[in-house]
C-alpha angles and dihedrals in degrees: 000000000000117000112256091230090056092051091049091051091051092050092048091051093047092052092046091053092047100045107027109117104251126212110270118269112238121204107207118233112293096172141004088213083223091294133125096256134046114257115236126186116205125196106213117205122211109292146158134239117199139188120235091252093052091044089059090050090055101038106019138265116318092016119158131193112252120208120253098169137350117245125219096264113075114259096014121109146167107248133220089240118097130176136196120243123215119191136196093279091052089248118147137221106186128203104022108173122235115225120218153269103043117252136208091259139036120241138172116209116198137167121244090252089057090049093053089051095047096042092242120140096219118210118215106241144154116249112284097020100117104150110132094359122139125251139218144184122269118197124201133173093269103036149329128270117213104206114196092193142355104091108128147155101238115234111241112256148167124232111219139183115220089256089060093047088052093051096049094038095237138126135213109288095026122124127234138177125247112213115199118188122200144086089314097028120174142169115229114206126206102032103173118229114228110186121198130160093229104048137097124230105275136147119211120207127165131243096267090056094042092053092045093061095029090231098199089065093051114131096193139004123203137177116218129191 
């Protein structure tokens, strides 16, 4: 007979390995597509953004996010802080990583697969668009945050500098296609253009999409108008 405590420890470890928000997978530039900047596709695992006020509810007064790993965009990072998510079926996803820096709103970004598991009907939204979205409970070491909204499946998008927009002939809010060649090649429609003067050219897709095209085996990536 195996001791019950040992079994519980094994189960907790297995769940942690399965559900912990991993650092994003970055595919190094495979083509400039003739443009001024290299094209990078980033698979973004489930993660959380929080306001300073909500961070202090979860981790205590005066808490600050501490850097675990830099992300591709300058100034953005995966933090050391993780939280547990509880959904409407009382199902749990432990160890979801908070991305920094803090924002003026709190938001949870999950894949559709996560939503099915949690029993949450995820709306497809751009970051910050929370009208009519479902909520959840986030649990940190200091307290619990009852979110009445802000749980979304993030719309796939491409961050662009104005020079990239000029090259591709697009504007903020337009949609493009992302073509991925390889053994599991696909073409993703409706990639939202998000222009900002301080960003690097980068496409964000989620784990479902990254798995569908097996992004690590991609031989070429290309943005199409």
